[in-house]
C-alpha positions as CSV (number, residue, x, y, z in Angstrom):
1,M,7.7,-15.8,-17.4
2,K,6.5,-12.8,-15.4
3,L,5.4,-13.1,-11.8
4,P,1.6,-12.9,-11.5
5,I,1.8,-9.6,-9.7
6,L,-2.0,-9.1,-9.5
7,S,-2.5,-12.3,-7.5
8,F,-2.8,-10.4,-4.3
9,L,-5.1,-7.8,-5.9
10,V,-7.5,-10.7,-6.7
11,L,-7.3,-11.6,-3.0
12,S,-7.8,-8.0,-2.0
13,A,-11.2,-8.2,-3.8
14,A,-11.6,-11.7,-2.4
15,A,-15.3,-11.8,-2.2
16,L,-15.5,-11.4,-6.0
17,A,-13.9,-14.7,-6.8
18,Q,-12.7,-16.6,-3.7
19,D,-14.2,-19.4,-1.8
20,A,-13.7,-18.1,1.7
21,T,-14.2,-21.6,3.2
22,A,-11.1,-23.0,1.4
23,L,-8.4,-23.7,4.0
24,K,-4.9,-24.1,2.5
25,N,-3.4,-25.8,5.6
26,P,-5.5,-27.7,8.1
27,D,-3.0,-26.8,10.8
28,N,-4.1,-23.2,10.4
29,L,-7.8,-23.7,11.1
30,S,-7.7,-22.4,14.7
31,L,-5.5,-19.4,13.7
32,R,-7.8,-18.6,10.8
33,N,-10.8,-18.6,13.1
34,E,-9.0,-16.2,15.4
35,V,-8.0,-14.0,12.5
36,Q,-11.7,-13.9,11.4
37,T,-12.7,-12.9,14.9
38,A,-10.1,-10.1,15.0
39,I,-11.4,-8.9,11.6
40,D,-15.0,-8.9,12.8
41,R,-14.0,-7.0,16.0
42,G,-12.0,-4.5,14.0
43,L,-14.8,-3.9,11.5
44,A,-17.4,-3.6,14.3
45,W,-15.3,-0.9,16.0
46,L,-14.8,0.9,12.7
47,K,-18.5,0.9,12.0
48,S,-19.1,2.5,15.4
49,Q,-16.8,5.3,14.4
50,Q,-18.5,6.3,11.2
51,K,-19.9,9.8,11.2
52,D,-23.4,10.8,10.2
53,D,-22.3,12.0,6.8
54,G,-20.8,8.6,6.0
55,S,-17.2,9.6,6.6
56,W,-14.4,8.3,8.8
57,S,-11.7,10.3,10.5
58,S,-10.6,13.6,8.8
59,A,-13.1,15.5,6.6
60,D,-10.1,17.0,4.7
61,H,-8.9,13.7,3.3
62,P,-11.5,11.3,1.6
63,A,-8.7,8.7,1.4
64,L,-9.2,7.9,5.0
65,T,-12.9,7.1,4.4
66,A,-11.9,5.2,1.3
67,L,-9.4,3.1,3.0
68,T,-11.9,2.1,5.7
69,T,-14.5,1.4,3.1
70,V,-12.1,-0.9,1.3
71,A,-11.6,-2.8,4.6
72,F,-15.3,-3.5,4.7
73,Q,-15.4,-4.5,1.0
74,R,-12.6,-7.1,1.5
75,E,-14.1,-8.9,4.5
76,P,-13.5,-12.6,3.7
77,S,-17.2,-13.6,3.5
78,G,-17.9,-10.8,1.0
79,R,-21.1,-10.0,2.8
80,N,-20.6,-6.3,2.4
81,L,-20.3,-6.5,-1.3
82,K,-23.3,-8.8,-1.6
83,T,-25.7,-6.8,0.5
84,S,-24.4,-3.2,0.2
85,P,-25.5,-2.2,3.7
86,D,-26.7,1.3,4.3
87,F,-23.5,2.5,6.1
88,L,-21.4,1.6,3.1
89,L,-23.9,3.3,0.7
90,K,-23.4,6.4,2.8
91,S,-19.6,6.2,2.5
92,Y,-19.9,5.9,-1.3
93,D,-22.1,9.0,-1.4
94,Y,-19.5,10.8,0.8
95,L,-16.7,9.9,-1.6
96,R,-18.7,10.9,-4.7
97,G,-19.1,14.3,-3.1
98,F,-15.4,15.0,-3.5
99,A,-15.3,14.5,-7.3
100,K,-13.8,17.5,-9.0
101,P,-14.1,18.8,-12.6
102,D,-10.5,17.8,-13.2
103,G,-11.3,14.2,-12.6
104,G,-9.8,14.0,-9.1
105,I,-11.5,13.0,-5.9
106,Y,-10.0,15.1,-3.1
107,G,-10.7,17.8,-0.6
108,K,-8.2,20.6,0.3
109,G,-5.2,18.9,-1.1
110,L,-3.0,15.8,-1.6
111,S,-5.1,15.3,-4.7
112,N,-3.3,12.4,-6.3
113,Y,-3.1,10.3,-3.1
114,N,-6.8,10.9,-2.2
115,T,-8.0,10.2,-5.7
116,S,-6.0,6.9,-6.0
117,V,-7.4,5.5,-2.7
118,A,-11.0,6.8,-3.4
119,M,-10.9,5.2,-6.9
120,M,-10.0,1.9,-5.4
121,A,-13.0,2.1,-3.1
122,L,-15.4,3.1,-5.8
123,L,-14.3,0.3,-8.1
124,S,-16.3,-2.1,-6.0
125,T,-19.5,-0.2,-5.4
126,G,-21.3,-2.2,-8.2
127,N,-23.1,1.0,-9.2
128,P,-22.9,1.7,-13.0
129,K,-23.4,5.4,-12.3
130,D,-19.9,5.4,-10.8
131,E,-18.2,4.4,-14.0
132,P,-17.7,8.0,-15.5
133,L,-16.3,9.1,-12.1
134,I,-13.9,6.1,-12.0
135,E,-12.8,6.7,-15.6
136,A,-12.1,10.4,-14.9
137,A,-10.2,9.5,-11.7
138,R,-8.1,6.9,-13.5
139,K,-7.2,9.5,-16.2
140,F,-6.4,12.0,-13.4
141,I,-3.9,9.9,-11.5
142,A,-2.2,8.6,-14.7
143,G,-1.7,12.2,-15.7
144,Q,0.2,12.9,-12.5
145,Q,3.4,11.1,-13.6
146,A,6.3,13.5,-13.3
147,T,8.1,14.6,-16.5
148,N,10.6,17.4,-17.2
149,M,11.3,17.9,-13.5
150,A,14.0,20.4,-12.3
151,K,15.6,17.4,-10.6
152,P,15.5,14.8,-13.4
153,E,16.1,11.9,-11.0
154,T,12.5,12.3,-9.9
155,N,11.0,11.9,-13.4
156,G,8.7,9.0,-13.8
157,G,7.4,9.0,-10.2
158,F,4.2,10.3,-8.6
159,G,3.7,12.8,-5.8
160,Y,0.8,14.0,-3.7
161,G,-0.5,16.0,-6.6
162,P,-0.6,19.7,-7.7
163,T,-3.6,20.8,-5.6
164,G,-3.0,22.0,-2.1
165,A,0.3,20.3,-1.5
166,S,2.9,22.2,0.5
167,P,6.1,23.2,-1.4
168,K,8.0,20.5,0.4
169,R,5.6,17.9,-1.0
170,Q,5.6,19.1,-4.6
171,H,7.8,16.3,-5.8
172,P,7.4,12.6,-6.6
173,D,8.0,10.1,-3.8
174,L,7.9,6.3,-3.4
175,D,4.9,6.2,-1.2
176,N,2.6,8.1,-3.6
177,T,4.1,6.2,-6.5
178,L,3.1,2.9,-4.8
179,V,-0.5,3.9,-4.2
180,T,-0.9,5.3,-7.7
181,L,0.5,2.1,-9.4
182,E,-1.7,0.0,-7.1
183,A,-4.8,1.9,-8.1
184,L,-4.0,1.6,-11.8
185,R,-3.3,-2.1,-11.6
186,L,-6.5,-2.7,-9.6
187,Y,-8.4,-0.7,-12.3
188,E,-7.0,-3.0,-15.0
189,K,-7.9,-6.1,-13.0
190,L,-11.5,-5.1,-12.3
191,R,-12.2,-3.2,-15.6
192,P,-10.3,-5.4,-18.1
193,S,-12.6,-4.5,-21.0
194,S,-12.3,-0.8,-20.5
195,E,-10.5,1.2,-23.2
196,L,-8.4,2.7,-20.4
197,A,-7.3,-0.7,-19.1
198,G,-4.5,-0.9,-21.7
199,A,-4.0,2.8,-22.1
200,K,-0.6,4.1,-23.1
201,D,-0.9,7.3,-21.0
202,L,1.5,5.9,-18.4
203,N,5.2,5.4,-19.1
204,W,5.8,2.3,-17.1
205,Q,9.5,2.2,-18.0
206,A,9.9,5.7,-16.6
207,A,8.2,4.5,-13.4
208,V,10.6,1.6,-13.1
209,D,13.5,4.0,-13.7
210,F,12.3,6.2,-10.9
211,L,11.9,3.2,-8.6
212,S,15.5,2.1,-9.4
213,R,16.7,5.6,-8.4
214,C,15.1,5.1,-5.0
215,Q,17.1,1.9,-4.2
216,N,20.5,1.5,-2.6
217,L,21.7,-0.8,-5.4
218,A,24.8,0.3,-7.4
219,A,24.2,-2.1,-10.3
220,T,20.9,-0.4,-11.3
221,N,21.2,3.0,-9.6
222,K,24.0,5.4,-10.6
223,E,23.1,8.2,-8.3
224,P,26.2,9.4,-6.3
225,W,24.6,8.9,-2.9
226,V,24.0,5.1,-3.4
227,S,25.5,3.0,-0.6
228,E,25.9,-0.7,-0.3
229,E,27.2,-0.6,3.2
230,Q,26.0,-3.5,5.5
231,G,22.3,-2.9,6.3
232,N,21.8,-0.6,3.3
233,K,22.3,-2.6,0.2
234,G,19.0,-3.4,-1.7
235,G,16.8,-1.2,0.5
236,F,14.8,1.8,-0.6
237,I,14.4,5.4,0.5
238,Y,11.6,7.9,0.2
239,F,12.7,9.6,-3.0
240,P,16.1,10.1,-4.8
241,G,18.3,12.1,-2.5
242,F,16.2,11.8,0.7
243,S,15.4,9.2,3.4
244,N,13.1,9.6,6.4
245,A,15.7,7.3,8.1
246,G,18.3,10.0,7.7
247,E,21.8,10.2,6.2
248,F,25.3,9.1,7.1
249,E,28.9,9.2,5.7
250,P,30.1,5.8,4.6
251,A,33.4,7.5,3.6
252,P,34.8,11.0,4.1
253,G,33.0,13.5,2.0
254,K,30.4,11.0,0.7
255,K,26.7,11.4,1.7
256,A,24.5,8.3,1.8
257,W,20.8,7.8,2.7
258,R,19.6,5.0,4.9
259,S,17.3,2.3,3.7
260,Y,14.2,1.6,5.8
261,G,11.4,-0.9,6.2
262,T,8.2,0.7,4.9
263,M,9.8,2.1,1.8
264,T,11.7,-1.1,1.0
265,Y,8.4,-3.0,0.9
266,A,6.9,-0.1,-1.1
267,G,9.7,-0.3,-3.6
268,M,9.4,-4.0,-4.0
269,L,5.7,-3.8,-4.4
270,S,6.0,-1.0,-7.0
271,L,8.5,-3.0,-9.0
272,L,6.1,-6.0,-9.1
273,Y,3.2,-3.8,-10.1
274,S,5.4,-2.5,-12.9
275,E,5.9,-6.1,-14.1
276,V,9.5,-6.3,-13.2
277,K,10.3,-10.0,-12.9
278,A,10.7,-11.7,-9.6
279,D,14.3,-12.8,-10.3
280,D,15.3,-9.2,-11.3
281,P,18.3,-8.0,-9.2
282,R,16.2,-5.1,-7.9
283,V,13.4,-7.3,-6.6
284,Q,15.9,-9.8,-5.2
285,G,17.9,-7.0,-3.7
286,A,14.9,-5.6,-1.9
287,L,13.9,-9.1,-0.7
288,G,17.5,-9.6,0.5
289,W,17.3,-6.4,2.6
290,L,13.9,-7.4,4.0
291,K,15.2,-10.8,5.0
292,A,18.3,-9.4,6.7
293,N,16.2,-6.8,8.6
294,Y,13.2,-8.9,9.3
295,T,11.5,-8.0,12.6
296,L,8.0,-7.4,13.9
297,D,9.2,-5.2,16.8
298,E,9.8,-2.1,14.8
299,N,9.8,-0.5,11.4
300,P,13.4,-1.1,10.5
301,G,15.3,2.2,10.5
302,L,12.4,4.1,12.1
303,E,11.7,2.2,15.3
304,E,7.9,2.6,16.1
305,Q,7.3,5.4,13.5
306,G,5.1,4.0,10.8
307,L,5.0,0.6,12.4
308,Y,1.4,-0.3,11.4
309,Y,1.9,0.8,7.9
310,Y,5.0,-1.4,7.9
311,Y,2.8,-4.4,8.9
312,H,0.3,-3.5,6.2
313,L,3.0,-3.2,3.5
314,M,4.8,-6.3,4.7
315,T,1.7,-8.4,4.2
316,K,0.9,-7.0,0.8
317,G,4.6,-7.1,-0.3
318,L,5.3,-10.7,0.6
319,A,2.0,-11.9,-0.7
320,A,2.6,-10.1,-4.0
321,A,6.1,-11.6,-4.3
322,G,4.7,-15.1,-3.7
323,V,6.8,-15.7,-0.6
324,E,5.4,-18.5,1.6
325,T,8.3,-18.8,3.9
326,L,11.1,-16.3,4.6
327,E,14.5,-17.8,4.8
328,L,16.6,-15.5,6.9
329,P,20.4,-15.1,6.7
330,D,20.9,-17.1,9.9
331,G,19.1,-20.0,8.4
332,R,15.8,-19.6,10.3
333,K,12.7,-20.2,8.2
334,V,9.8,-17.9,9.1
335,D,6.1,-18.5,8.5
336,W,5.6,-14.8,8.2
337,K,1.8,-15.1,7.8
338,R,1.5,-16.8,11.2
339,E,3.9,-14.4,12.9
340,V,2.2,-11.3,11.5
341,A,-1.2,-12.6,12.4
342,L,-0.2,-13.4,16.0
343,K,1.5,-10.0,16.4
344,L,-1.6,-8.2,15.3
345,L,-3.9,-10.3,17.4
346,N,-1.8,-9.5,20.4
347,L,-1.8,-5.8,19.7
348,Q,-5.5,-5.5,19.2
349,K,-7.2,-3.5,21.9
350,G,-10.1,-4.8,24.0
351,D,-12.8,-2.9,22.0
352,G,-11.4,-4.1,18.7
353,H,-9.2,-1.2,17.5
354,W,-5.4,-0.7,17.0
355,V,-3.4,2.4,17.5
356,N,0.3,3.4,17.5
357,D,1.8,5.3,20.5
358,A,4.1,7.0,18.0
359,G,1.9,9.5,16.1
360,R,4.0,10.2,13.1
361,W,2.2,9.7,9.7
362,M,-1.1,9.9,11.5
363,E,-0.7,6.6,13.3
364,S,-2.2,8.1,16.4
365,D,-5.5,8.0,14.5
366,P,-7.0,4.6,15.5
367,V,-9.3,4.6,12.4
368,L,-6.4,4.7,10.0
369,V,-4.4,2.1,12.0
370,T,-7.3,-0.2,12.4
371,S,-8.0,-0.1,8.7
372,Y,-4.3,-1.0,8.0
373,C,-4.6,-4.0,10.4
374,V,-7.9,-5.3,9.2
375,L,-6.7,-5.1,5.6
376,A,-3.6,-7.0,6.5
377,L,-5.5,-9.7,8.4
378,E,-8.0,-10.1,5.5
379,L,-5.2,-10.8,3.1
380,I,-3.5,-13.2,5.6
381,Y,-6.9,-15.0,6.1
382,H,-6.8,-16.1,2.4
383,K,-3.2,-17.3,2.7
384,L,-3.7,-19.6,5.7
């Protein structure tokens, strides 16, 4: 029996089907109220940052506006989806303005990434006029799957897209593969009757093979760089043959790439989206690495770089894997939902926003980081 990998996607569009008053554990009532307050404060701050044209943050990347829009859509009470307030209608118009003849939704570049996130936002507008745009976007991102690459180990994955990407970004990577697969699965969930919901234009097995080649697991990855040294086995890297956490020599003359936190959550999530079973050694290997390296003080392998994206992916990953309690190698049992919630509550600034002192991957942008945190807390709210 396959794990119900879309369970967290249902929660992500929680207002569509969830009773927001249902409390899973009475002991969590106070914490859930605090989480709701933090969400409200975060959304109030984000609303104050919206520009007159309906956008947030960078005008070059509609994905930043889309991500913030999704944070409003997924507020636990669902009030934004029920009422479609003017500020959200403005954001929808802004995103529509980036639609291109090729089906993508992007500005100057990073076409696949921007289209994937924008499509997720537009899926919940409730406007029938958006359906042709959504269908075109879905075809666009599915068509970005890599084939016949000069480096065959990258076949099956997804990159930033062909439009406006710098040469160093013209290759598939695990981060873009994750956001593409997430968008495709959300489309299937919210548009189950569409002809494209079960389309065969995506080679899911090739995607799984690409994911496997991003993992430090010798049983399923035969790339020569794979290392199962302590602290590496089961974890993921950015793409086959490169890790943002760097390289090392486990033995003379052998190059290996270090596993790290964000990409290990991204890898596990992507496997689950691809309907790899929860007891598969790749999923279990990733979960084993995440348990062994569990911390909320840093993004394992990268310290504070990408820390808030790490919190964001941790929440989505453990929810998708159906993990209620993390049992660590030392025997400690962690209520990760409570720990992540308390961590984010403590890190929230007085005016409601979050930001990372380490600016890599745009985490000096408080709009981006606040969107990550609000989305994480919204998911946690429904797990308490």
